[in-house]
Biopython code that builds the backbone (N, CA, C, O; Angstrom):
import numpy as np
from Bio.PDB.StructureBuilder import StructureBuilder

atoms = [
    (1, "UNK", "N", (-99.892, 216.882, 201.276)),
    (1, "UNK", "CA", (-98.752, 216.278, 200.594)),
    (1, "UNK", "C", (-98.375, 217.160, 199.403)),
    (1, "UNK", "O", (-99.242, 217.566, 198.630)),
    (2, "UNK", "N", (-97.116, 217.448, 199.262)),
    (2, "UNK", "CA", (-96.656, 218.321, 198.177)),
    (2, "UNK", "C", (-96.734, 217.593, 196.847)),
    (2, "UNK", "O", (-96.503, 216.387, 196.758)),
    (3, "UNK", "N", (-97.065, 218.356, 195.820)),
    (3, "UNK", "CA", (-97.133, 217.786, 194.472)),
    (3, "UNK", "C", (-95.725, 217.586, 193.931)),
    (3, "UNK", "O", (-94.785, 218.282, 194.315)),
    (4, "UNK", "N", (-95.607, 216.638, 193.050)),
    (4, "UNK", "CA", (-94.341, 216.393, 192.388)),
    (4, "UNK", "C", (-94.104, 217.481, 191.352)),
    (4, "UNK", "O", (-94.878, 217.610, 190.404)),
    (5, "UNK", "N", (-93.041, 218.267, 191.520)),
    (5, "UNK", "CA", (-92.741, 219.372, 190.610)),
    (5, "UNK", "C", (-92.401, 218.879, 189.211)),
    (5, "UNK", "O", (-92.569, 219.610, 188.236)),
    (6, "UNK", "N", (-91.926, 217.649, 189.110)),
    (6, "UNK", "CA", (-91.495, 217.124, 187.825)),
    (6, "UNK", "C", (-92.620, 216.427, 187.060)),
    (6, "UNK", "O", (-92.442, 216.055, 185.900)),
    (7, "UNK", "N", (-93.772, 216.247, 187.699)),
    (7, "UNK", "CA", (-94.881, 215.543, 187.054)),
    (7, "UNK", "C", (-95.332, 216.292, 185.809)),
    (7, "UNK", "O", (-95.510, 217.510, 185.832)),
    (8, "UNK", "N", (-95.510, 215.562, 184.743)),
    (8, "UNK", "CA", (-96.006, 216.142, 183.523)),
    (8, "UNK", "C", (-94.941, 216.764, 182.631)),
    (8, "UNK", "O", (-95.241, 217.179, 181.512)),
    (9, "UNK", "N", (-93.718, 216.834, 183.102)),
    (9, "UNK", "CA", (-92.659, 217.395, 182.271)),
    (9, "UNK", "C", (-92.196, 216.345, 181.278)),
    (9, "UNK", "O", (-92.303, 215.144, 181.529)),
    (10, "UNK", "N", (-91.686, 216.803, 180.162)),
    (10, "UNK", "CA", (-91.200, 215.863, 179.160)),
    (10, "UNK", "C", (-89.941, 215.179, 179.670)),
    (10, "UNK", "O", (-89.282, 215.652, 180.596)),
    (11, "UNK", "N", (-89.626, 214.053, 179.042)),
    (11, "UNK", "CA", (-88.440, 213.316, 179.454)),
    (11, "UNK", "C", (-87.213, 214.180, 179.217)),
    (11, "UNK", "O", (-87.039, 214.739, 178.134)),
    (12, "UNK", "N", (-86.405, 214.282, 180.180)),
    (12, "UNK", "CA", (-85.190, 215.075, 180.097)),
    (12, "UNK", "C", (-84.386, 214.831, 181.355)),
    (12, "UNK", "O", (-84.653, 213.890, 182.103)),
    (13, "UNK", "N", (-83.437, 215.652, 181.577)),
    (13, "UNK", "CA", (-82.605, 215.490, 182.754)),
    (13, "UNK", "C", (-83.367, 215.907, 183.999)),
    (13, "UNK", "O", (-84.106, 216.891, 183.991)),
    (14, "UNK", "N", (-83.178, 215.147, 185.064)),
    (14, "UNK", "CA", (-83.771, 215.509, 186.334)),
    (14, "UNK", "C", (-82.940, 216.630, 186.955)),
    (14, "UNK", "O", (-81.851, 216.951, 186.478)),
    (15, "UNK", "N", (-83.464, 217.209, 188.009)),
    (15, "UNK", "CA", (-82.738, 218.284, 188.692)),
    (15, "UNK", "C", (-81.408, 217.784, 189.230)),
    (15, "UNK", "O", (-80.395, 218.477, 189.134)),
    (16, "UNK", "N", (-81.407, 216.572, 189.802)),
    (16, "UNK", "CA", (-80.157, 216.047, 190.351)),
    (16, "UNK", "C", (-79.154, 215.744, 189.241)),
    (16, "UNK", "O", (-77.952, 215.935, 189.427)),
    (17, "UNK", "N", (-79.632, 215.276, 188.093)),
    (17, "UNK", "CA", (-78.727, 214.996, 186.977)),
    (17, "UNK", "C", (-78.068, 216.280, 186.497)),
    (17, "UNK", "O", (-76.876, 216.297, 186.190)),
    (18, "UNK", "N", (-78.845, 217.352, 186.434)),
    (18, "UNK", "CA", (-78.289, 218.647, 186.023)),
    (18, "UNK", "C", (-77.250, 219.123, 187.027)),
    (18, "UNK", "O", (-76.202, 219.648, 186.653)),
    (19, "UNK", "N", (-77.556, 218.934, 188.310)),
    (19, "UNK", "CA", (-76.633, 219.367, 189.367)),
    (19, "UNK", "C", (-75.298, 218.650, 189.250)),
    (19, "UNK", "O", (-74.245, 219.288, 189.251)),
    (20, "UNK", "N", (-75.337, 217.315, 189.148)),
    (20, "UNK", "CA", (-74.094, 216.548, 189.099)),
    (20, "UNK", "C", (-73.340, 216.776, 187.791)),
    (20, "UNK", "O", (-72.115, 216.664, 187.749)),
    (21, "UNK", "N", (-74.062, 217.092, 186.741)),
    (21, "UNK", "CA", (-73.418, 217.377, 185.461)),
    (21, "UNK", "C", (-72.595, 218.657, 185.541)),
    (21, "UNK", "O", (-71.523, 218.757, 184.945)),
    (22, "UNK", "N", (-73.106, 219.626, 186.280)),
    (22, "UNK", "CA", (-72.431, 220.921, 186.347)),
    (22, "UNK", "C", (-71.499, 221.078, 187.550)),
    (22, "UNK", "O", (-70.804, 222.089, 187.645)),
    (23, "UNK", "N", (-71.464, 220.114, 188.469)),
    (23, "UNK", "CA", (-70.613, 220.198, 189.656)),
    (23, "UNK", "C", (-69.694, 218.982, 189.720)),
    (23, "UNK", "O", (-70.058, 217.942, 190.270)),
    (24, "UNK", "N", (-68.513, 219.124, 189.158)),
    (24, "UNK", "CA", (-67.574, 218.007, 189.063)),
    (24, "UNK", "C", (-67.180, 217.463, 190.429)),
    (24, "UNK", "O", (-67.039, 216.252, 190.604)),
    (25, "UNK", "N", (-67.003, 218.353, 191.389)),
    (25, "UNK", "CA", (-66.579, 217.921, 192.726)),
    (25, "UNK", "C", (-67.663, 217.044, 193.381)),
    (25, "UNK", "O", (-67.367, 216.000, 193.963)),
    (26, "UNK", "N", (-68.915, 217.490, 193.272)),
    (26, "UNK", "CA", (-70.034, 216.736, 193.835)),
    (26, "UNK", "C", (-70.213, 215.408, 193.097)),
    (26, "UNK", "O", (-70.498, 214.382, 193.715)),
    (27, "UNK", "N", (-70.043, 215.433, 191.763)),
    (27, "UNK", "CA", (-70.178, 214.218, 190.960)),
    (27, "UNK", "C", (-69.134, 213.183, 191.369)),
    (27, "UNK", "O", (-69.442, 211.996, 191.486)),
    (28, "UNK", "N", (-67.901, 213.634, 191.587)),
    (28, "UNK", "CA", (-66.824, 212.723, 191.989)),
    (28, "UNK", "C", (-67.117, 212.110, 193.359)),
    (28, "UNK", "O", (-66.907, 210.916, 193.572)),
    (29, "UNK", "N", (-67.603, 212.940, 194.284)),
    (29, "UNK", "CA", (-67.938, 212.462, 195.627)),
    (29, "UNK", "C", (-69.044, 211.410, 195.564)),
    (29, "UNK", "O", (-68.980, 210.388, 196.247)),
    (30, "UNK", "N", (-70.056, 211.670, 194.741)),
    (30, "UNK", "CA", (-71.164, 210.722, 194.584)),
    (30, "UNK", "C", (-70.690, 209.407, 193.969)),
    (30, "UNK", "O", (-71.112, 208.332, 194.397)),
    (31, "UNK", "N", (-69.811, 209.491, 192.964)),
    (31, "UNK", "CA", (-69.289, 208.291, 192.325)),
    (31, "UNK", "C", (-68.480, 207.448, 193.301)),
    (31, "UNK", "O", (-68.567, 206.220, 193.285)),
    (32, "UNK", "N", (-67.697, 208.102, 194.148)),
    (32, "UNK", "CA", (-66.923, 207.385, 195.165)),
    (32, "UNK", "C", (-67.844, 206.682, 196.153)),
    (32, "UNK", "O", (-67.623, 205.526, 196.512)),
    (33, "UNK", "N", (-68.887, 207.399, 196.591)),
    (33, "UNK", "CA", (-69.845, 206.808, 197.519)),
    (33, "UNK", "C", (-70.529, 205.608, 196.883)),
    (33, "UNK", "O", (-70.632, 204.551, 197.504)),
    (34, "UNK", "N", (-70.998, 205.764, 195.644)),
    (34, "UNK", "CA", (-71.699, 204.680, 194.958)),
    (34, "UNK", "C", (-70.804, 203.463, 194.774)),
    (34, "UNK", "O", (-71.265, 202.327, 194.883)),
    (35, "UNK", "N", (-69.531, 203.699, 194.496)),
    (35, "UNK", "CA", (-68.591, 202.601, 194.308)),
    (35, "UNK", "C", (-68.479, 201.776, 195.597)),
    (35, "UNK", "O", (-68.494, 200.545, 195.555)),
    (36, "UNK", "N", (-68.368, 202.457, 196.729)),
    (36, "UNK", "CA", (-68.281, 201.762, 198.016)),
    (36, "UNK", "C", (-69.597, 201.066, 198.356)),
    (36, "UNK", "O", (-69.596, 199.924, 198.815)),
    (37, "UNK", "N", (-70.714, 201.749, 198.133)),
    (37, "UNK", "CA", (-72.020, 201.204, 198.468)),
    (37, "UNK", "C", (-72.318, 199.944, 197.666)),
    (37, "UNK", "O", (-72.825, 198.962, 198.208)),
    (38, "UNK", "N", (-72.001, 199.976, 196.372)),
    (38, "UNK", "CA", (-72.363, 198.868, 195.498)),
    (38, "UNK", "C", (-71.474, 197.650, 195.627)),
    (38, "UNK", "O", (-71.790, 196.601, 195.067)),
    (39, "UNK", "N", (-70.366, 197.760, 196.352)),
    (39, "UNK", "CA", (-69.564, 196.556, 196.552)),
    (39, "UNK", "C", (-69.812, 195.906, 197.916)),
    (39, "UNK", "O", (-69.139, 194.940, 198.275)),
    (40, "UNK", "N", (-70.772, 196.432, 198.670)),
    (40, "UNK", "CA", (-71.158, 195.784, 199.926)),
    (40, "UNK", "C", (-71.763, 194.424, 199.609)),
    (40, "UNK", "O", (-72.474, 194.290, 198.613)),
    (41, "UNK", "N", (-71.499, 193.412, 200.431)),
    (41, "UNK", "CA", (-71.987, 192.059, 200.143)),
    (41, "UNK", "C", (-73.493, 191.965, 199.904)),
    (41, "UNK", "O", (-73.934, 191.227, 199.023)),
    (42, "UNK", "N", (-74.284, 192.705, 200.679)),
    (42, "UNK", "CA", (-75.740, 192.612, 200.492)),
    (42, "UNK", "C", (-76.172, 193.232, 199.167)),
    (42, "UNK", "O", (-77.147, 192.776, 198.568)),
    (43, "UNK", "N", (-75.464, 194.268, 198.693)),
    (43, "UNK", "CA", (-75.792, 194.871, 197.403)),
    (43, "UNK", "C", (-75.392, 193.942, 196.259)),
    (43, "UNK", "O", (-76.122, 193.809, 195.277)),
    (44, "UNK", "N", (-74.240, 193.307, 196.390)),
    (44, "UNK", "CA", (-73.786, 192.371, 195.362)),
    (44, "UNK", "C", (-74.779, 191.218, 195.260)),
    (44, "UNK", "O", (-75.156, 190.811, 194.161)),
    (45, "UNK", "N", (-75.203, 190.692, 196.419)),
    (45, "UNK", "CA", (-76.156, 189.588, 196.447)),
    (45, "UNK", "C", (-77.472, 189.986, 195.771)),
    (45, "UNK", "O", (-78.039, 189.218, 194.993)),
    (46, "UNK", "N", (-77.943, 191.181, 196.074)),
    (46, "UNK", "CA", (-79.198, 191.648, 195.492)),
    (46, "UNK", "C", (-79.070, 191.815, 193.972)),
    (46, "UNK", "O", (-79.990, 191.474, 193.228)),
    (47, "UNK", "N", (-77.940, 192.335, 193.522)),
    (47, "UNK", "CA", (-77.715, 192.528, 192.090)),
    (47, "UNK", "C", (-77.639, 191.191, 191.363)),
    (47, "UNK", "O", (-78.153, 191.049, 190.254)),
    (48, "UNK", "N", (-76.989, 190.204, 191.999)),
    (48, "UNK", "CA", (-76.892, 188.861, 191.419)),
    (48, "UNK", "C", (-78.289, 188.252, 191.271)),
    (48, "UNK", "O", (-78.603, 187.649, 190.245)),
    (49, "UNK", "N", (-79.121, 188.414, 192.297)),
    (49, "UNK", "CA", (-80.490, 187.877, 192.255)),
    (49, "UNK", "C", (-81.300, 188.489, 191.117)),
    (49, "UNK", "O", (-81.959, 187.772, 190.363)),
    (50, "UNK", "N", (-81.250, 189.808, 190.995)),
    (50, "UNK", "CA", (-82.050, 190.459, 189.957)),
    (50, "UNK", "C", (-81.523, 190.124, 188.565)),
    (50, "UNK", "O", (-82.310, 189.915, 187.641)),
    (51, "UNK", "N", (-80.203, 190.072, 188.406)),
    (51, "UNK", "CA", (-79.640, 189.699, 187.104)),
    (51, "UNK", "C", (-80.043, 188.276, 186.721)),
    (51, "UNK", "O", (-80.390, 188.010, 185.570)),
    (52, "UNK", "N", (-79.995, 187.379, 187.682)),
    (52, "UNK", "CA", (-80.366, 185.977, 187.424)),
    (52, "UNK", "C", (-81.841, 185.887, 187.017)),
    (52, "UNK", "O", (-82.186, 185.185, 186.067)),
    (53, "UNK", "N", (-82.708, 186.606, 187.745)),
    (53, "UNK", "CA", (-84.140, 186.583, 187.434)),
    (53, "UNK", "C", (-84.401, 187.155, 186.041)),
    (53, "UNK", "O", (-85.237, 186.632, 185.304)),
    (54, "UNK", "N", (-83.696, 188.220, 185.679)),
    (54, "UNK", "CA", (-83.875, 188.811, 184.352)),
    (54, "UNK", "C", (-83.387, 187.883, 183.246)),
    (54, "UNK", "O", (-84.002, 187.806, 182.183)),
    (55, "UNK", "N", (-82.293, 187.182, 183.490)),
    (55, "UNK", "CA", (-81.793, 186.232, 182.483)),
    (55, "UNK", "C", (-82.785, 185.082, 182.287)),
    (55, "UNK", "O", (-83.057, 184.672, 181.158)),
    (56, "UNK", "N", (-83.322, 184.567, 183.398)),
    (56, "UNK", "CA", (-84.272, 183.455, 183.307)),
    (56, "UNK", "C", (-85.559, 183.888, 182.602)),
    (56, "UNK", "O", (-86.170, 183.100, 181.880)),
    (57, "UNK", "N", (-85.965, 185.131, 182.809)),
    (57, "UNK", "CA", (-87.198, 185.626, 182.197)),
    (57, "UNK", "C", (-86.971, 186.096, 180.761)),
    (57, "UNK", "O", (-87.927, 186.408, 180.051)),
    (58, "UNK", "N", (-85.708, 186.148, 180.332)),
    (58, "UNK", "CA", (-85.399, 186.604, 178.984)),
    (58, "UNK", "C", (-85.501, 188.107, 178.826)),
    (58, "UNK", "O", (-85.643, 188.609, 177.711)),
    (59, "UNK", "N", (-85.428, 188.832, 179.944)),
    (59, "UNK", "CA", (-85.563, 190.283, 179.893)),
    (59, "UNK", "C", (-84.267, 190.997, 180.235)),
    (59, "UNK", "O", (-84.255, 192.222, 180.355)),
    (60, "UNK", "N", (-83.182, 190.262, 180.395)),
    (60, "UNK", "CA", (-81.911, 190.875, 180.774)),
    (60, "UNK", "C", (-81.450, 191.835, 179.681)),
    (60, "UNK", "O", (-81.346, 191.451, 178.516)),
    (61, "UNK", "N", (-81.175, 193.081, 180.057)),
    (61, "UNK", "CA", (-80.736, 194.085, 179.095)),
    (61, "UNK", "C", (-81.879, 194.801, 178.402)),
    (61, "UNK", "O", (-81.657, 195.798, 177.715)),
    (62, "UNK", "N", (-83.094, 194.312, 178.568)),
    (62, "UNK", "CA", (-84.253, 194.913, 177.901)),
    (62, "UNK", "C", (-85.111, 195.713, 178.877)),
    (62, "UNK", "O", (-86.052, 196.396, 178.473)),
    (63, "UNK", "N", (-84.784, 195.627, 180.141)),
    (63, "UNK", "CA", (-85.637, 196.235, 181.157)),
    (63, "UNK", "C", (-85.715, 197.752, 181.025)),
    (63, "UNK", "O", (-86.790, 198.325, 181.201)),
    (64, "UNK", "N", (-84.604, 198.415, 180.719)),
    (64, "UNK", "CA", (-84.642, 199.869, 180.611)),
    (64, "UNK", "C", (-85.478, 200.304, 179.418)),
    (64, "UNK", "O", (-86.150, 201.334, 179.474)),
    (65, "UNK", "N", (-85.443, 199.531, 178.344)),
    (65, "UNK", "CA", (-86.279, 199.847, 177.178)),
    (65, "UNK", "C", (-87.752, 199.742, 177.544)),
    (65, "UNK", "O", (-88.584, 200.514, 177.066)),
    (66, "UNK", "N", (-88.055, 198.781, 178.391)),
    (66, "UNK", "CA", (-89.439, 198.555, 178.792)),
    (66, "UNK", "C", (-89.861, 199.508, 179.915)),
    (66, "UNK", "O", (-91.052, 199.634, 180.200)),
    (67, "UNK", "N", (-88.895, 200.180, 180.556)),
    (67, "UNK", "CA", (-89.199, 201.079, 181.668)),
    (67, "UNK", "C", (-89.503, 200.335, 182.953)),
    (67, "UNK", "O", (-90.170, 200.867, 183.840)),
    (68, "UNK", "N", (-89.016, 199.103, 183.057)),
    (68, "UNK", "CA", (-89.304, 198.271, 184.224)),
    (68, "UNK", "C", (-88.024, 197.868, 184.946)),
    (68, "UNK", "O", (-86.936, 197.871, 184.371)),
    (69, "UNK", "N", (-88.183, 197.521, 186.222)),
    (69, "UNK", "CA", (-87.109, 196.993, 187.054)),
    (69, "UNK", "C", (-87.601, 195.710, 187.696)),
    (69, "UNK", "O", (-88.805, 195.482, 187.813)),
    (70, "UNK", "N", (-86.669, 194.882, 188.108)),
    (70, "UNK", "CA", (-86.999, 193.801, 189.033)),
    (70, "UNK", "C", (-86.902, 194.426, 190.404)),
    (70, "UNK", "O", (-85.904, 195.074, 190.721)),
    (71, "UNK", "N", (-87.905, 194.245, 191.209)),
    (71, "UNK", "CA", (-87.961, 194.867, 192.519)),
    (71, "UNK", "C", (-88.078, 193.800, 193.595)),
    (71, "UNK", "O", (-88.807, 192.821, 193.433)),
    (72, "UNK", "N", (-87.356, 193.992, 194.696)),
    (72, "UNK", "CA", (-87.470, 193.082, 195.834)),
    (72, "UNK", "C", (-88.634, 193.531, 196.703)),
    (72, "UNK", "O", (-88.699, 194.693, 197.105)),
    (73, "UNK", "N", (-89.554, 192.614, 196.996)),
    (73, "UNK", "CA", (-90.663, 192.931, 197.888)),
    (73, "UNK", "C", (-90.198, 192.743, 199.326)),
    (73, "UNK", "O", (-89.095, 192.254, 199.566)),
    (74, "UNK", "N", (-91.032, 193.130, 200.274)),
    (74, "UNK", "CA", (-90.673, 192.968, 201.689)),
    (74, "UNK", "C", (-90.538, 191.492, 202.058)),
    (74, "UNK", "O", (-89.786, 191.137, 202.967)),
    (75, "UNK", "N", (-91.272, 190.634, 201.346)),
    (75, "UNK", "CA", (-91.201, 189.202, 201.627)),
    (75, "UNK", "C", (-90.025, 188.538, 200.934)),
    (75, "UNK", "O", (-89.756, 187.357, 201.155)),
    (76, "UNK", "N", (-89.317, 189.297, 200.092)),
    (76, "UNK", "CA", (-88.135, 188.753, 199.441)),
    (76, "UNK", "C", (-88.359, 188.275, 198.014)),
    (76, "UNK", "O", (-87.415, 187.845, 197.351)),
    (77, "UNK", "N", (-89.604, 188.344, 197.530)),
    (77, "UNK", "CA", (-89.877, 187.936, 196.151)),
    (77, "UNK", "C", (-89.389, 188.996, 195.187)),
    (77, "UNK", "O", (-89.224, 190.158, 195.558)),
    (78, "UNK", "N", (-89.160, 188.593, 193.948)),
    (78, "UNK", "CA", (-88.798, 189.537, 192.894)),
    (78, "UNK", "C", (-90.003, 189.735, 191.985)),
    (78, "UNK", "O", (-90.598, 188.767, 191.511)),
    (79, "UNK", "N", (-90.358, 190.991, 191.745)),
    (79, "UNK", "CA", (-91.487, 191.307, 190.891)),
    (79, "UNK", "C", (-91.085, 192.379, 189.891)),
    (79, "UNK", "O", (-90.130, 193.123, 190.117)),
    (80, "UNK", "N", (-91.823, 192.457, 188.775)),
    (80, "UNK", "CA", (-91.619, 193.536, 187.815)),
    (80, "UNK", "C", (-92.336, 194.776, 188.323)),
    (80, "UNK", "O", (-93.467, 194.704, 188.802)),
    (81, "UNK", "N", (-91.668, 195.903, 188.211)),
    (81, "UNK", "CA", (-92.251, 197.144, 188.693)),
    (81, "UNK", "C", (-91.713, 198.294, 187.851)),
    (81, "UNK", "O", (-90.594, 198.221, 187.345)),
    (82, "UNK", "N", (-92.504, 199.360, 187.697)),
    (82, "UNK", "CA", (-92.025, 200.529, 186.978)),
    (82, "UNK", "C", (-90.754, 201.026, 187.655)),
    (82, "UNK", "O", (-90.684, 201.112, 188.881)),
    (83, "UNK", "N", (-89.754, 201.350, 186.848)),
    (83, "UNK", "CA", (-88.476, 201.800, 187.384)),
    (83, "UNK", "C", (-88.631, 203.043, 188.244)),
    (83, "UNK", "O", (-87.960, 203.177, 189.267)),
    (84, "UNK", "N", (-89.505, 203.945, 187.842)),
    (84, "UNK", "CA", (-89.680, 205.186, 188.588)),
    (84, "UNK", "C", (-90.195, 204.922, 190.002)),
    (84, "UNK", "O", (-89.771, 205.581, 190.951)),
    (85, "UNK", "N", (-91.099, 203.969, 190.141)),
    (85, "UNK", "CA", (-91.623, 203.651, 191.473)),
    (85, "UNK", "C", (-90.576, 202.934, 192.315)),
    (85, "UNK", "O", (-90.414, 203.233, 193.498)),
    (86, "UNK", "N", (-89.872, 201.998, 191.711)),
    (86, "UNK", "CA", (-88.869, 201.227, 192.432)),
    (86, "UNK", "C", (-87.743, 202.121, 192.944)),
    (86, "UNK", "O", (-87.299, 201.970, 194.082)),
    (87, "UNK", "N", (-87.286, 203.042, 192.115)),
    (87, "UNK", "CA", (-86.140, 203.873, 192.474)),
    (87, "UNK", "C", (-86.512, 205.060, 193.342)),
    (87, "UNK", "O", (-85.638, 205.676, 193.951)),
    (88, "UNK", "N", (-87.784, 205.389, 193.409)),
    (88, "UNK", "CA", (-88.221, 206.537, 194.210)),
    (88, "UNK", "C", (-88.688, 206.114, 195.595)),
    (88, "UNK", "O", (-89.007, 206.964, 196.426)),
    (89, "UNK", "N", (-88.732, 204.843, 195.847)),
    (89, "UNK", "CA", (-89.325, 204.340, 197.084)),
    (89, "UNK", "C", (-88.676, 204.902, 198.341)),
    (89, "UNK", "O", (-89.368, 205.144, 199.329)),
    (90, "UNK", "N", (-87.378, 205.113, 198.326)),
    (90, "UNK", "CA", (-86.685, 205.517, 199.546)),
    (90, "UNK", "C", (-86.555, 207.021, 199.716)),
    (90, "UNK", "O", (-85.676, 207.478, 200.445)),
    (91, "UNK", "N", (-87.383, 207.779, 199.081)),
    (91, "UNK", "CA", (-87.377, 209.216, 199.280)),
    (91, "UNK", "C", (-86.634, 209.961, 198.197)),
    (91, "UNK", "O", (-85.993, 209.360, 197.335)),
    (92, "UNK", "N", (-86.726, 211.267, 198.250)),
    (92, "UNK", "CA", (-86.136, 212.132, 197.235)),
    (92, "UNK", "C", (-84.614, 212.065, 197.283)),
    (92, "UNK", "O", (-84.015, 212.119, 198.357)),
    (93, "UNK", "N", (-84.005, 211.950, 196.131)),
    (93, "UNK", "CA", (-82.552, 211.952, 195.970)),
    (93, "UNK", "C", (-81.855, 210.858, 196.774)),
    (93, "UNK", "O", (-80.720, 211.033, 197.218)),
    (94, "UNK", "N", (-82.534, 209.739, 196.957)),
    (94, "UNK", "CA", (-81.925, 208.623, 197.662)),
    (94, "UNK", "C", (-81.912, 208.777, 199.161)),
    (94, "UNK", "O", (-81.378, 207.918, 199.863)),
    (95, "UNK", "N", (-82.487, 209.855, 199.673)),
    (95, "UNK", "CA", (-82.531, 210.063, 201.115)),
    (95, "UNK", "C", (-83.881, 209.565, 201.616)),
    (95, "UNK", "O", (-84.928, 210.003, 201.139)),
    (96, "UNK", "N", (-83.852, 208.670, 202.554)),
    (96, "UNK", "CA", (-85.082, 208.089, 203.058)),
    (96, "UNK", "C", (-85.928, 209.121, 203.774)),
    (96, "UNK", "O", (-85.416, 209.921, 204.558)),
    (97, "UNK", "N", (-87.221, 209.103, 203.505)),
    (97, "UNK", "CA", (-88.129, 209.996, 204.196)),
    (97, "UNK", "C", (-88.520, 209.408, 205.547)),
    (97, "UNK", "O", (-89.092, 210.096, 206.393)),
    (98, "UNK", "N", (-88.207, 208.129, 205.739)),
    (98, "UNK", "CA", (-88.513, 207.447, 206.999)),
    (98, "UNK", "C", (-87.262, 207.420, 207.850)),
    (98, "UNK", "O", (-86.247, 206.857, 207.442)),
    (99, "UNK", "N", (-87.320, 208.008, 209.002)),
    (99, "UNK", "CA", (-86.163, 208.020, 209.903)),
    (99, "UNK", "C", (-86.502, 207.326, 211.182)),
    (99, "UNK", "O", (-85.659, 207.229, 212.075)),
]
sb = StructureBuilder()
sb.init_structure("model")
sb.init_model(0)
sb.init_chain("A")
sb.init_seg("    ")
for serial, (resi, resn, name, xyz) in enumerate(atoms, 1):
    if name == "N":
        sb.init_residue(resn, " ", resi, " ")
    sb.init_atom(name, np.array(xyz, "f"), 0.0, 1.0, " ", f" {name:<3s}", serial, name[0])
structure = sb.get_structure()
């Protein structure tokens, strides 16, 4: 298994953040894709669930400061999880490693 090249580096921009910052055309394409993806009914439903859970727990708006996300488990429960683990689950750069 390959080592994570970014492990141990100080907090800063990721490689993908640097890429999109310097490539306006690619950044625009990504923003258009994200806009379409995030208005899908299942994404809206998931966002509503996590926002509701964060409001009830009193952590709404504080999660990024804490470095945590609400994560959906396979069984459908919502749990607190490190943001890095939650967002990296589907493979590098949002591309699933499982095909």
